[in-house]
C-alpha positions, 0 to 999 in steps of 0.5 A, spaced: 407 757 166 404 763 162 408 769 164 414 771 167 417 778 169 424 778 171 426 785 174 434 786 173 438 785 167 444 783 170 447 777 168 443 772 173 436 776 170 438 775 163 441 768 164 434 766 167 430 769 162 434 765 157 433 759 161 426 760 162 425 761 154 428 754 153 424 750 158 417 754 157 417 756 150 410 758 150 411 763 156 411 770 155 418 772 158 420 779 159 426 783 163 426 790 166 432 793 167 433 800 170 439 802 166 440 804 159 442 799 154 450 799 154 450 801 161 454 798 166 459 799 172 466 796 174 470 792 169 472 785 169 469 779 172 472 771 173 467 765 172 470 759 175 471 753 171 466 749 175 461 754 174 462 754 166 461 747 166 454 748 169 452 753 165 454 749 159 449 743 162 444 748 162 444 752 156 450 750 151 449 756 146 450 761 152 456 758 155 459 757 148 458 764 147 461 766 154 467 762 153 468 765 146 468 772 149 472 770 155 480 770 156 482 764 160 486 765 166 490 761 171 496 761 176 497 767 180 503 772 182 502 773 190 506 779 193 507 782 200 511 788 200 514 787 194 517 779 195 513 776 190 511 768 190 509 765 183 503 760 185 502 756 179 496 751 178 489 751 180 483 751 176 482 756 170 477 762 170 474 765 164 475 773 165 471 777 161 469 784 161 462 785 165 459 789 159 461 784 154 458 779 158 452 783 158 452 784 151 453 777 150 447 775 154 443 781 151 444 778 144 442 771 146 435 774 149 434 778 142 435 772 138 430 768 142 425 773 142 425 776 149 424 783 150 429 787 155 426 793 157 431 798 159 430 805 163 425 801 166 425 802 174 420 798 177 418 801 184 413 796 186 414 789 183 406 788 184 404 793 178 407 787 174 401 782 171 405 776 171 405 769 174 412 769 177 416 775 179 424 774 179 428 779 183 434 779 180 436 786 181 442 786 186 444 788 193 439 794 192 433 790 190 426 793 190 423 786 190 427 784 197 425 791 200 418 791 198 417 785 202 423 785 207 420 782 213 417 776 209 423 775 206 427 775 213 432 779 210 438 782 214 444 787 212 450 789 215 457 792 212 464 790 212 469 794 215 474 794 209 474 799 203 474 797 196 474 800 189 473 796 183 478 800 177 480 798 171 487 799 168 491 799 161 496 795 164 496 787 161 498 783 167 501 776 164 498 773 170 493 775 175 496 778 181 494 779 189 499 784 192 499 786 199 503 793 201 504 796 208 505 803 208 506 809 212 498 810 211 496 803 213 495 796 210 493 796 202 492 790 198 490 789 190 487 784 186 488 785 178 487 780 172 487 781 165 480 781 162 481 783 155 486 784 150 487 791 152 484 792 159 485 789 166 481 789 172 484 792 178 481 792 185 484 796 191 482 795 198 484 797 205 482 796 212 478 801 216 484 804 220 488 805 213 481 809 210 481 814 216 489 815 217 490 816 209 485 821 209 481 817 203 475 818 207 476 826 206 478 825 199 473 826 192 473 820 188 478 823 183 483 824 189 482 817 191 484 814 184 490 818 184 492 816 191 491 809 189 495 810 183 501 812 188 500 806 193 500 801 187 505 804 182 510 798 182 504 794 180 501 799 175 508 800 172 506 807 169 499 805 167 493 809 169 487 807 173 481 808 170 474 809 173 467 807 171 463 809 177 468 806 181 469 809 188 471 806 195 465 803 199 464 798 204 461 792 202 454 789 204 453 782 207 445 781 205 442 774 207 435 772 206 431 766 211 426 765 205 427 766 198 420 767 196 414 771 198 408 769 194 409 769 187 416 773 188 422 770 188 430 772 189 436 770 185 443 772 185 446 779 189 438 780 191 438 774 195 445 773 198 450 779 196 457 777 193 464 778 195 469 778 190 475 775 194 473 768 191 471 770 184 464 767 185 459 772 185 456 772 178 457 764 178 453 764 184 447 768 181 447 764 175 447 758 178 441 760 182 438 761 175 439 754 173 436 752 180 430 756 180 429 753 172 430 746 174 425 747 180 420 750 176 420 745 170 419 739 175 413 743 178 410 746 172 403 746 175 405 748 182 408 754 183 408 754 191 411 747 191 416 749 185 419 755 189 419 751 196 423 746 192 428 751 189 430 753 196 430 746 199 434 743 193 439 749 192 441 751 199 446 746 200 450 747 194 449 755 195 451 754 202 458 751 200 460 757 196 457 762 201 460 759 207 467 760 203 465 767 201 464 768 208 470 765 211 474 769 205 471 776 207 473 774 214 480 773 213 481 780 209 477 783 215 483 781 219 489 781 214 492 787 217 495 783 223 497 777 218 501 782 214 505 785 220 506 778 222 507 773 216 512 773 210 510 772 203 510 765 203 506 764 210 501 769 208 500 765 201 499 759 205 494 762 210 491 765 204 490 759 200 487 755 206 483 761 208 476 758 206 478 751 209 476 748 202 483 746 200 486 740 204 493 739 204 492 733 199 488 738 194 493 743 195 499 738 193 494 735 187 492 742 184 499 746 186 504 741 185 510 745 183 508 750 188 508 746 194 514 742 192 518 748 191 516 751 198 515 744 202 520 745 207 516 752 209 509 749 208 511 743 213 514 748 218 508 753 218 504 747 219 508 745 225 508 751 228 500 752 227 499 745 230 503 747 236 499 754 237 493 750 237 495 745 242 498 751 247 491 754 246 487 748 247 491 747 254 490 754 256 
């Protein structure tokens, strides 16, 4: 491998460049980022425990730098119309400001002699003279769009609307709050990502989007409205915007991960959904898998790219499947909010992806499950009766 061009200077692109420098020290590795240095959007992200362990295996220096800049989060306060439940336990996560994550990776790129070209939007990836072109350029990937048919990509949009805000309120623990209002159904997830800031992701369903008039408001008016809806959660602290507006998230999937010497990783390949906190993890693990396949087939690029997809598909499919079940749950959450109390809604939320069996719930959340064991058993029984009735219909 002599020359590698990475389009996109987000976490996956920068991390891939760092891994490429380690595995192919003689190769020329360059990153092309359309935004200025120091620019970003949104606020904090969470890197889950499993992902952090894999980052450390791939690049201990990068993983240690990320952890040093992160704030460990665990537990969650789950509330439904003000009725709060403390969910103690579960895996930890490293919450970090997105700009801090980018700066950490940028500093490592500079230390390893990897050029990152800012304000360099590549409209046609084929103008780059590189043996390998890596499309790490997000949901609006120019690499994917240039060869959309050959990548076999598809895109559709969720009906819920979401805004990625920040706030100066320091939440002691991450929260997930559901509120039924005269304007419709709203919910928010928030968690601290620094000593002074928290991330605050607000969301509503399609009915609330139009009934509340959010669809007719300016971005500033929407933020003011969100502060009113979630006044109890914010406790007098303001919401802050950084290119934050209410959007419907795209669902992007690709049948083929590479076309010729062009390959996709991260959001360009499979768009994320923040409800399982694994978007950045999936993107950075794509980088790890791609480097592994290239290192095992250094003289046969077509085989390396084919191996990247073949090997990594099963592991990616687990997280993508969980992500899809999660966003499907949120797409139907209004009906659940109307028919469940806080405890049963929490149970439904925790089991929404199918990855947490009853045994795993008791193992990872022992205090919570023991405290609400009677409600859990009753809920499980009611679900079994409903399933039996459905099967006999």
